[in-house]
C-alpha positions in Angstrom: 218.2 139.9 61.7 216.4 142.1 59.1 217.8 145.5 58.5 215.6 148.6 57.8 217.3 151.6 56.2 216.3 155.2 56.4 218.4 157.9 54.7 218.3 161.6 55.4 219.9 164.3 53.3 220.1 168.0 54.0 218.1 169.8 56.7 216.0 167.5 58.8 212.5 168.8 59.2 209.0 167.7 60.2 208.5 165.5 57.2 211.8 163.7 58.0 210.6 163.1 61.5 207.4 161.7 60.2 209.4 159.4 57.8 211.3 158.1 60.8 208.2 157.6 62.9 206.6 155.7 60.1 209.7 153.5 59.8 209.7 152.7 63.5 206.3 151.0 63.1 208.0 148.3 60.9 210.9 147.6 63.3 210.5 144.4 65.3 212.4 143.1 68.3 215.0 141.3 66.2 215.3 144.1 63.5 218.0 146.7 63.2 217.2 150.2 62.0 220.1 151.9 60.2 219.7 155.7 59.7 222.3 157.3 57.5 223.1 160.9 56.7 225.9 163.0 55.3 228.6 163.6 57.9 228.1 167.4 57.5 224.6 167.0 58.8 225.5 164.9 61.9 224.8 167.9 64.1 221.1 167.3 63.5 221.2 163.9 65.0 220.0 165.0 68.4 216.4 165.2 67.2 216.7 161.7 65.8 218.2 160.4 69.1 215.3 162.1 70.9 212.7 160.3 68.8 214.5 156.9 69.1 214.9 157.3 72.9 211.2 158.2 73.3 210.2 155.1 71.5 212.5 152.8 73.6 215.3 152.2 71.1 219.0 151.8 72.1 221.2 153.7 69.7 224.8 153.5 68.5 226.2 156.4 66.5 228.8 155.4 63.9 231.0 157.4 61.5 232.2 155.9 58.2 235.8 155.1 57.5 235.8 157.8 54.8 234.3 160.4 57.1 231.6 161.2 54.5 228.6 159.5 56.2 227.2 159.3 59.7 225.0 156.4 60.7 222.8 155.6 63.7 222.2 152.0 64.4 219.1 151.4 66.5 217.4 148.3 68.1 214.4 148.0 70.3 215.2 147.7 74.0 
C-alpha cells in the first residue's frame, strides 16, 4: 500500500486546498494519504475533512504521541 504525504504548516489557505486537490488525483484505491500539520493548527482540519469527504475519502484523525503533530489518514471509499 503506497503512502502519499501532504504537509501543511501555518494558516491553511486557498493554495493549500489546491495542493490537497492536486494530491488527491494521485491517490489510488489501495493508497493511503497522510496529511500532517502542527497540532496547534488542528482547528483548521474541518476544511480538509470537507474536501476529503466531498471526494469520497474515509478519514481517521490521529494525534502524535508527543502532542506536537496532528495527522489525517485518508483512503478512498
